[in-house]
Each structure stands twice: as structure tokens, then as C-alpha cells.
C-alpha positions in Angstrom: -36.2 -14.3 -10.8 -39.8 -15.2 -11.4 -41.1 -12.1 -9.6 -40.4 -9.7 -6.8 -42.5 -11.8 -4.4 -41.8 -15.4 -5.5 -38.2 -16.5 -5.1 -36.6 -18.6 -7.8 -36.5 -22.3 -7.0 -33.1 -23.8 -7.6 -33.0 -27.4 -6.7 -33.9 -27.6 -3.0 -33.2 -24.0 -2.4 -35.1 -20.7 -2.8 -33.0 -17.9 -4.2 -33.7 -14.7 -2.3 -31.3 -12.2 -3.8 -28.0 -11.9 -5.7 -25.1 -10.8 -3.5 -22.3 -10.5 -6.1 -20.9 -11.6 -9.4 -17.3 -12.8 -9.5 -14.9 -14.1 -12.1 -16.3 -17.6 -11.9 -19.7 -17.5 -10.3 -22.8 -15.6 -9.2 -23.3 -15.5 -5.5 -26.8 -15.6 -4.0 -28.5 -15.5 -0.6 -30.8 -18.5 -0.5 -33.2 -20.3 1.9 -33.4 -24.0 2.5 -36.7 -25.2 3.8 -37.4 -28.4 5.6 -40.1 -30.3 7.6 -42.0 -28.7 10.5 -41.2 -25.1 9.5 -37.4 -25.6 9.5 -35.5 -23.1 7.3 -31.9 -22.1 7.0 -30.4 -19.0 5.3 -27.2 -19.9 3.3 -25.2 -18.8 0.3 -25.4 -20.4 -3.2 -22.4 -19.9 -5.4 -23.4 -20.9 -8.9 -20.9 -21.1 -11.8 -21.5 -18.6 -14.6 -23.4 -20.0 -17.6 -20.6 -18.7 -19.8 -18.1 -21.0 -18.0 -20.4 -24.0 -17.4 -18.7 -25.9 -20.3 -15.2 -24.7 -19.6 -13.4 -27.8 -18.0 -10.6 -25.7 -16.4 -13.1 -23.5 -14.6 -15.3 -26.4 -13.6 -12.2 -28.0 -12.1 -11.4 -24.8 -10.2 -14.9 -24.5 -8.9 -15.0 -28.1 -7.8 -11.6 -27.8 -6.2 -12.8 -24.9 -4.1 -15.6 -27.1 -2.7 -13.4 -30.1 -2.1 -10.8 -28.1 -0.3 -13.1 -25.9 1.8 -15.3 -28.9 2.8 -12.2 -30.4 4.5 -11.5 -27.2 6.4 -13.9 -27.0 9.3 -12.8 -24.1 11.4 -14.6 -21.2 13.2 -12.7 -18.6 11.0 -13.3 -20.3 7.7 -16.6 -20.1 5.8 -18.1 -23.6 5.8 -19.1 -25.5 2.7 -22.2 -27.7 3.0 -22.6 -29.2 -0.4 -21.3 -29.3 -4.0 -24.1 -30.1 -6.5 -25.6 -29.6 -9.9 -29.0 -28.4 -11.0 -29.9 -28.6 -14.7 -26.3 -28.7 -15.7 -25.4 -25.7 -13.4 -22.7 -26.5 -10.8 -23.1 -24.8 -7.4 -21.7 -24.7 -3.9 -23.9 -24.3 -0.9 -22.0 -22.6 1.9 -22.4 -20.7 5.2 -24.1 -17.3 5.1 -22.1 -14.6 6.9 -24.5 -11.8 7.8 -22.2 -8.8 7.5 -19.7 -7.2 5.1 -16.3 -7.9 3.6 -13.2 -6.1 4.8 -12.8 -4.2 1.5 -16.2 -2.6 1.9 -15.8 -1.9 5.5 -12.5 -0.1 5.0 -14.0 2.0 2.1 -17.1 3.0 4.1 -15.1 3.7 7.2 -12.7 6.1 5.4 -14.7 9.3 6.1 -14.5 8.5 9.8 -10.7 8.7 9.8 -7.9 6.2 10.1 -8.8 2.5 10.7 -8.3 1.6 14.4 -5.0 -0.2 14.9 -6.5 -2.5 17.5 -9.2 -3.7 15.2 -6.8 -4.2 12.3 -4.6 -6.4 14.4 -7.6 -8.3 15.8 -8.9 -9.0 12.2 -5.5 -10.1 11.0 -5.0 -12.3 14.0 -8.3 -14.1 13.3 -7.3 -14.6 9.6 -4.0 -16.1 10.8 -5.9 -18.6 12.9 -7.7 -19.7 9.7 -4.5 -19.9 7.7 -2.7 -21.9 10.4 -5.5 -24.4 10.3 -5.6 -24.5 6.5 -1.8 -24.7 6.1 -1.5 -27.6 8.5 -4.7 -29.5 7.5 -4.5 -33.2 6.8 -6.8 -35.6 5.0 -6.7 -39.3 5.8 -3.4 -38.8 7.6 -1.7 -37.0 4.7 -0.9 -33.2 4.6 -3.1 -31.2 2.2 -0.4 -28.5 1.7 -3.2 -25.9 1.2 -2.1 -22.4 0.1 -5.0 -20.0 -0.3 -3.3 -17.8 -3.0 -6.0 -15.1 -2.9 -5.8 -13.4 0.4 -7.3 -10.0 0.0 -9.8 -7.7 1.8 -12.6 -9.0 -0.4 -12.1 -12.5 0.9 -12.2 -11.6 4.6 -15.8 -11.6 5.8 -16.9 -9.8 8.9 -20.3 -10.6 10.6 -22.4 -8.1 12.5 -21.7 -10.2 15.5 -18.0 -9.5 15.1 -16.9 -12.8 13.6 -14.0 -12.9 11.1 -14.1 -15.6 8.4 -11.9 -16.4 5.5 -13.6 -17.4 2.2 -12.9 -18.3 -1.4 -10.5 -21.1 -1.8 -11.3 -21.2 -5.5 -7.7 -20.8 -6.7 -5.9 -22.3 -3.7 -3.2 -24.9 -4.2 -3.5 -28.2 -2.5 -2.2 -31.8 -2.9 -5.7 -33.0 -3.9 -5.9 -30.6 -6.9 -5.2 -31.6 -10.4 -3.8 -29.8 -13.5 -1.2 -27.1 -14.0 -0.4 -25.2 -10.8 1.9 -22.7 -12.5 -0.9 -20.5 -13.9 -0.9 -17.1 -12.2 -4.3 -16.5 -10.7 -5.6 -14.1 -8.1 -5.5 -10.3 -7.4 -2.2 -9.0 -8.6 -1.9 -6.3 -6.0 -2.1 -8.8 -3.2 0.3 -11.5 -4.5 3.7 -12.4 -3.2 6.8 -12.1 -5.3 7.1 -15.8 -5.7 3.4 -16.0 -6.8 3.8 -13.5 -9.6 7.0 -15.3 -10.7 5.1 -18.6 -10.8 7.5 -20.3 -8.3 6.5 -23.1 -5.9 4.4 -21.7 -3.1 4.0 -22.4 0.6 2.1 -20.8 3.4 4.5 -17.9 3.6 3.0 -16.6 0.4 -0.3 -16.1 2.1 1.4 -14.4 5.0 2.9 -11.9 2.6 -0.5 -11.2 1.1 -2.0 -10.7 4.5 0.8 -8.3 5.3 -0.3 -6.2 2.3 -3.9 -6.2 3.7 -2.7 -5.0 7.1 -0.4 -2.4 5.7 -3.2 -0.9 3.6 -5.6 -1.0 6.6 -3.2 0.9 8.8 -2.0 3.5 6.2 -5.1 3.9 4.1 -2.9 3.6 1.0 -2.4 0.9 -1.7 1.0 -0.7 -1.4 1.6 -2.2 -4.8 -1.4 -1.3 -6.9 -0.6 0.6 -10.1 -2.7 1.7 -13.1 -1.5 -1.1 -15.3 -1.1 -4.8 -14.6 2.5 -4.9 -15.6 3.5 -2.1 -13.3 1.6 -3.7 -10.4 3.4 -7.0 -11.0 6.7 -5.2 -11.2 6.1 -3.5 -7.9 5.2 -6.8 -6.3 8.4 -8.4 -7.7 10.5 -5.5 -6.2 8.6 -5.7 -2.9 9.8 -2.2 -1.9 7.8 -1.2 1.1 7.7 2.5 2.2 7.8 3.1 5.9 4.2 2.9 7.2 5.2 5.4 9.9 5.7 7.9 7.2 2.0 7.8 6.5 0.8 7.3 10.1 3.3 8.4 12.8 1.3 6.8 15.6 2.4 3.4 14.3 5.1 2.2 16.7 8.6 1.1 15.6 7.8 -2.4 16.8 4.6 -2.6 14.6 6.6 -1.2 11.6 9.3 -3.8 12.2 6.5 -6.5 12.3 5.1 -5.2 9.0 8.5 -5.1 7.2 9.3 -8.6 8.3 5.9 -9.8 7.0 6.5 -8.1 3.7 10.1 -9.2 3.2 10.8 -10.0 -0.5 12.6 -13.2 0.4 10.3 -15.7 2.1 13.1 -17.0 4.3 13.2 -13.6 5.9 9.4 -13.7 6.8 7.6 -15.4 9.6 8.1 -19.2 9.4 4.3 -19.9 9.6 1.0 -18.4 10.6 1.3 -19.5 14.2 4.6 -17.7 14.6 3.2 -14.5 13.0 0.1 -14.7 15.2 2.2 -15.0 18.3 4.1 -11.9 17.3 0.8 -10.0 16.9 -0.4 -11.2 20.3 2.8 -9.9 21.9 2.4 -6.5 20.1 -1.2 -6.3 21.3 -0.3 -6.9 25.0 2.8 -4.7 24.9 1.1 -1.7 23.2 -2.4 -2.1 24.6 -4.2 -2.8 21.3 -6.6 -5.4 22.7 -9.9 -5.8 20.8 -12.7 -8.4 20.9 -15.5 -9.6 18.7 -17.8 -7.2 20.5 -15.5 -4.3 19.6 -15.6 -5.2 16.0 -19.4 -5.6 16.0 -19.7 -2.1 17.6 -17.4 -0.6 14.9 -19.5 -2.2 12.1 -22.6 -0.6 13.6 -20.9 2.7 13.9 -19.8 2.6 10.3 -23.2 1.5 9.0 -24.9 4.4 10.9 -22.7 7.2 9.6 -24.2 9.7 7.2 -22.5 9.9 3.8 -20.9 13.2 3.2 -22.3 15.0 0.1 -20.0 16.3 -2.6 -19.5 20.1 -2.7 -22.0 21.9 -4.7 -19.5 23.7 -6.9 -17.9 20.4 -7.9 -21.3 18.9 -8.8 -22.2 22.0 -10.8 -18.8 21.8 -12.6 -19.5 18.2 -13.6 -22.9 19.1 -14.9 -21.5 21.9 -17.1 -19.4 19.4 -19.1 -21.4 17.9 -21.9 -21.2 14.1 -22.3 -18.9 13.1 -25.2 -19.5 9.9 -27.2 -16.5 7.6 -27.0 -15.5 4.1 -27.9 -13.2 2.2 -25.5 -11.1 -0.9 -26.3 -9.4 -2.7 -23.5 -6.9 -5.4 -24.5 -4.3 -7.7 -23.0 -2.0 -10.3 -24.5 -1.0 -13.5 -22.7 1.4 -16.4 -23.6 -0.2 -19.6 -24.7 -0.2 -22.8 -22.6 3.2 -24.4 -22.3 2.0 -27.3 -24.5 1.8 -24.9 -27.5 4.4 -23.1 -29.4 6.7 -20.5 -27.8 5.8 -16.8 -28.8 7.9 -15.5 -31.7 8.5 -12.0 -30.3 8.6 -10.3 -26.9 5.6 -8.5 -25.4 7.5 -5.2 -25.8 7.9 -5.8 -29.5 4.3 -6.8 -29.9 3.2 -3.6 -28.0 5.2 -1.6 -30.5 3.4 -3.3 -33.4 0.0 -2.6 -31.7 1.0 1.1 -31.4 1.4 1.4 -35.2 -2.0 -0.3 -35.9 -3.8 1.9 -33.4 -2.1 5.1 -34.8 -3.3 4.2 -38.3 -6.8 3.9 -37.0 -6.6 7.3 -35.2 -7.0 5.7 -31.8 -5.5 7.3 -28.7 -3.7 5.1 -26.1 -4.9 6.2 -22.7 -3.1 3.5 -20.7 -0.1 1.5 -21.8 1.6 -1.5 -20.2 3.7 -4.3 -21.7 1.1 -6.4 -23.4 -1.9 -4.4 -22.1 -3.5 -1.2 -23.6 -6.6 0.9 -23.0 -7.4 2.7 -26.3 -10.1 5.4 -26.8 -11.7 7.0 -29.8 -13.5 10.3 -29.1 -16.4 10.7 -31.5 -16.6 14.1 -33.1 -18.9 12.9 -35.9 -20.0 9.5 -37.3 -20.7 7.4 -34.2 -21.4 4.3 -36.4 -18.2 4.6 -38.3 -16.1 5.2 -35.2 -17.5 2.0 -33.6 -16.9 0.1 -36.8 -13.3 1.4 -36.9 -12.7 0.4 -33.3 -14.0 -3.1 -34.1 -11.8 -3.4 -37.2 -8.8 -2.3 -35.2 -9.5 -4.9 -32.5 -9.7 -7.6 -35.1 -6.4 -6.4 -36.7 -4.8 -6.4 -33.3 -6.1 -9.9 -32.6 -4.7 -11.2 -35.9 -1.2 -9.8 -35.3 -1.2 -11.0 -31.7 -2.1 -14.6 -32.8 0.6 -14.4 -35.5 3.1 -13.4 -32.8 2.2 -16.5 -30.8 0.1 -14.9 -28.1 -3.6 -15.0 -27.1 -5.5 -11.7 -27.0 -8.3 -10.7 -24.6 -10.2 -7.7 -25.8 -13.5 -5.9 -25.0 -15.1 -3.0 -27.1 -17.4 -0.7 -25.2 -19.1 2.4 -26.8 -20.4 4.9 -24.2 -20.1 8.5 -23.1 -17.8 10.4 -20.7 -17.5 14.0 -19.5 -14.0 14.9 -20.8 -12.1 17.5 -18.7 -10.7 20.3 -21.0 -7.5 20.6 -19.0 -6.5 17.0 -18.6 -8.3 15.6 -21.7 -9.6 12.8 -19.4 -12.7 12.3 -17.3 -12.7 13.2 -13.6 -11.1 11.2 -10.8 -11.9 7.6 -10.8 -12.6 7.4 -14.6 -10.4 4.3 -15.0 -13.0 2.0 -13.3 -16.2 3.8 -14.4 -18.7 3.6 -17.2 -17.4 2.3 -20.6 -13.9 2.0 -19.2 -15.0 -0.4 -16.5 -17.2 -2.3 -19.0 -14.4 -2.6 -21.6 -12.0 -4.1 -18.9 -14.7 -6.4 -17.6 -15.4 -7.7 -21.2 -11.7 -8.1 -21.7 -11.5 -10.4 -18.7 -14.4 -12.4 -19.9 -12.8 -12.6 -23.4 -9.8 -14.3 -21.9 -11.9 -17.5 -21.6 -13.2 -17.3 -25.2 -10.4 -15.8 -27.2 -12.9 -13.6 -29.2 -13.5 -9.9 -29.4 -16.5 -9.0 -27.2 -18.9 -6.2 -28.0 -21.9 -4.7 -26.2 -25.3 -4.7 -27.8 -25.1 -0.9 -28.5 -21.9 -1.5 -30.4 -23.2 -4.6 -32.3 -26.0 -2.4 -33.7 -23.4 -0.2 -35.3 -21.6 -3.1 -37.0 -23.1 -4.6 -40.1 -22.7 -8.4 -39.9 -19.9 -10.4 -38.4 -21.3 -10.5 -34.9 -23.1 -13.3 -33.0 -25.1 -13.0 -29.7 -23.2 -14.5 -26.8 -26.1 -14.1 -24.4 -27.5 -12.1 -21.5 -24.7 -11.8 -19.0 -24.9 -10.6 -15.3 -22.4 -7.8 -14.6 -23.1 -6.1 -11.3 -25.6 -6.9 -8.7 -28.9 -7.5 -10.5 -27.7 -5.8 -13.7 -27.5 -7.7 -17.0 -26.1 -6.8 -20.4 -26.4 -8.5 -23.8 -23.0 -9.3 -25.2 -21.9 -10.2 -28.8 -18.8 -11.9 -30.2 -17.0 -10.5 -33.3 -15.2 -12.7 -35.8 
């Protein structure tokens, strides 16, 4: 941004603020100005500089715009334009003045259980969007759109009580090109057929929406686990605990509705979004769960006005008494090469065993382990520089053996500090997605597009030679970090 008072000019738009950074793009609130004082607030979704030359991601980005532009519906975020400014691809789209469902559920948690009536209303509105998308046509031919990324983050709620589905960036449609068998999306919200890379239809989206409803009503994650592999295994099994066991007020009919939506075999689910929405409508009438846009708007106001509850003083004091410990975190994940390349020579289980030996020789500690995915930590007792260098050498050794085995390796190295609990030998609750642990995972995901070991600037200062600056990369909100590649 040029300054706090002068918005950045991006083509015909004035960038007002960054809203979010995703896996493909930065998202900004922007203003379009016209003649006679006309102005319009909208959203600019601009592809990340690091992916601007990646043809696969450019195609995904353009596919989102092409598909969404054909889906004009009150419950779908509208796309106005696909364009390019100074080599940077962007999508101009409708601005929804509100919050996404994931944030609403999180902020509403201190107020108690999520209202059943509002959960059913929101899901019903999303079903209207899906029915339209699933049956959409272009020039008389079916588009066969499947969203493939139904999740709370992609359900937007306006302060006026509107519900809108967004982000068709990985959807499958007849107009798309390229390999449609690549697994993309949020693992914990996939259908069994999606994680198994089988052909998809609209019933996959209905399964994903069932997960969203289950989690809204129970306040518990359905398939999410600590590792990717365990999450995928849970989705494949599709074992659904009784929602009434977590929330007794859920009726038998509503439980039956949820279990049908979350059936492992898609032939046992609802035939389409229209049939599922009819079933919801009957439930609402039969059980008196009626809600409107005005009710949702009132709930959003209630949640936004609540006063956050402070943490107990004794727990705050306890955290302060723990001295921060220097650590180095390595997050890594192996993935098979494209089908056009050679088949891997060993299984992921065998590769993981080989990793274990390399890490043990380097005195690293495996804090999380899945098949083909590790989180490794070095606790620094002395010699911070040497520990960082050892972690980097280990990452490079792991990359070499992974490539030799016929896989690709994504890896991020993040030095940092953590307050280690003496009883658990881990940080406090939530450590998995905090500080250097979050940063290492984030770099690992970015590394997947570059096939290099990524390292923070702090880490690069400790390594003599062998690193090259990748650039200043946005990470959260308006935060940036300088990243380096190794090897």
C-alpha cells in the first residue's frame, strides 16, 4: 500500500484493505470509481506472485472465474470480471459485507450451542445455490459443476442475513481442462469418493454440506484428525457418531436426515440438492425450526456484540512462568509424482521408516507422524546456529531420499520459540497451529508448488551459503515474511 491514507491503485480499482490470503490468491476489499461520483465496493481476488507463472494454478484461477461467471444466483457470490494488471491475474467479484460461517461458529461458541433453526436455514440456502450450480447449462449443454470445496469458510453470511456460496476455484465442470483426478480441497470436508479420486457428481457436495451441518449442530469436528492421513482414513470409513449423543435435543428425524446425508455410499444419500432441501423444509415445518434472513441478521449482531471472556488469571500466570525455549520445526509431506512420470519405487510406509532413521541420526524428535507426513522438532539447549544448520541438512537429506524413492517432498523449516510444558513436553493447547508450528506447515504447503526446502529469514541467517531469496510473501492479513529456498 502506498500509505495509510492513499489506497493502492490496481488497474481501475482502488485497493482499500486486505481481507485474507488463501492458497492461490490474496483477497482485497476494493473500490471502483466512475463518472458523476459513482462508486462500488467489491472484492478483488489477485493471484499470488509466487504462483503467477505456474500454469496449473493460473488455469485453476481462470476456471473459477469462468465457472462462477456462468452461475448467476442470489445464493452464489457473483463474478464481475477476470482481468490482468501488470502480469497479475485477478477476479473482481461481489463484496459480501459480513462474515464466513467458520468465523461465526467460532465466535458464537461462548454463547452456547448453535441454534438448530439457523443451522437448517443456512444449509437450506446453500442447497439452493448447489441445486442451481449442479443443473446449470451453457449454450444448451449441462455444465456438470461440482463445487468440491464445500466448507464453513466458503459460506458467506451478510449482515443483512443473506447466505452466499463462494470459491469455485477447484470445482469440476465440463468447461475445465486438464487432470481432474488430482485431490484438492479441505480434507476434513471431502466425500469418500473425493479422497479416493473417483468420478464425482453433486452428491459429493451434499456429503460435504452434511459435515458442515453436523459440526454446526454438535460443535465437534466429524473427521478432522491431527494428521492428513488419519483425516483421510476417517473420511474413507465415513463412520458418523450419533449426533444425539452430543446434543440430546436433536430429534430422531433430524439425526436420520444427517445420517442419510453422510452415508458412505452415494447411492444411499439424497439424489440431489433439491430432494435434500425438500427434506429440510419438511423438518423445519414438522419441528417448528422456521428461521428467516432477519433472524440470521439478528444473530450476527448478537454475536458481534458479545464481550469476549478473559482467560483465568491463574492460567495466564502459569503460562508466563514458563520460559520460552528456542526450537526448530520441520514440517514435511511426500506426494506421488504426476501419472506421466515414473511410479514410486517404495510405499509411503517404507519411505516413512527411512525418514525415521535419518531424523534419529540428526537427534530430531518426531512430534507428529502420519504415512508420508511428519512434524519434526529440535529443542535448542545450546548452539542455535548449529541446530538450525542441522535441521536444514536433515531436510535436504530427507528430500534426496524422497526423490530417489520416486516421490516429491514438500518441506518448510521454521526456527522459533515455544513455552514447553514440563509434564507433556509439548506447548499448551492449540500448539499445532501456532507460532513456528503453523509457519512450518504453511511453508510446507507453499513448497509443494516449488519442490524446494523453504526457510525463514531468521533461519537463513544461521546457514552459511546455499540459500537464495524467494521474496517477501504475505502470510496472514497484512503480515509479510521474507522466505528463502535451500538447495
